[in-house]
C-alpha positions in Angstrom: 0.0 0.0 0.0 1.3 3.5 -0.8 1.7 6.2 1.8 -1.2 8.7 1.7 1.1 11.5 2.9 4.1 11.4 0.5 2.3 9.3 -2.2 5.5 7.4 -3.1 6.6 5.2 -0.2 5.4 1.6 0.1 4.3 0.9 3.7 6.3 -1.7 5.6 5.5 -3.5 8.8 7.3 -2.0 11.8 6.9 -0.6 15.3 6.2 2.8 16.7 5.7 4.6 20.0 2.2 6.1 20.7 1.5 8.9 23.2 -2.0 9.2 24.4 -3.2 12.2 26.5 -6.6 12.5 28.2 -7.4 14.9 31.0 -4.6 14.4 33.5 -3.4 11.1 32.0 -0.3 10.8 29.8 0.3 7.2 28.5 3.2 6.3 26.3 3.1 2.8 24.7 6.2 1.5 23.0 6.7 -1.2 20.4 3.2 -0.7 18.9 2.8 -2.6 15.6 2.3 -0.2 12.7 2.8 0.2 9.0 5.6 2.7 8.4 6.5 4.6 5.3 10.3 4.3 4.6 10.2 7.5 2.6 8.6 10.0 4.9 8.3 8.1 8.2 4.5 8.4 8.5 3.1 5.7 10.8 -0.2 4.0 10.4 -1.7 2.0 13.3 -4.5 -0.5 12.4 -8.0 -0.5 13.8 -7.6 -3.5 16.1 -4.4 -2.1 17.6 -6.0 1.3 18.1 -8.9 -0.4 19.9 -6.4 -2.1 22.2 -4.6 1.1 22.9 -7.8 2.9 23.8 -8.8 0.1 26.1 -5.5 0.3 27.9 -5.8 4.1 28.2 -9.3 3.6 29.7 -8.0 1.1 32.2 -5.1 3.5 33.2 -7.5 6.5 33.6 -9.8 4.5 35.8 -6.9 3.4 37.9 -5.9 7.0 38.5 -2.6 6.9 36.5 -1.1 10.3 35.7 2.0 9.3 33.7 3.0 5.8 32.6 5.2 4.1 30.0 4.3 0.6 28.8 5.3 -1.9 26.2 2.5 -2.9 23.8 1.0 -6.3 24.6 -1.5 -7.8 22.2 -4.8 -9.0 23.8 
C-alpha cells in the first residue's frame, strides 16, 4: 500500500511509539505494531491495535494513573 502523505513510499511492517493524553493522563506505549513509510516516516496504526490502545488508556485512567510508559501487549 502506498503512503497517503508522500504518495511514493510503500508501507512496511514496523513498530512505533504512541503517546495518548486524556485529561490528566499521559500514557506512552512503546513497540506498537504499525505500517511505516520508509520514505517520509509516516506511521499507520491498524483498527484492532487502536482499539487495544484505547482500552489500555481507559484502564489506566480508571486506575488514576497520571503518567505511565508501557510496552505494547496484544490482547
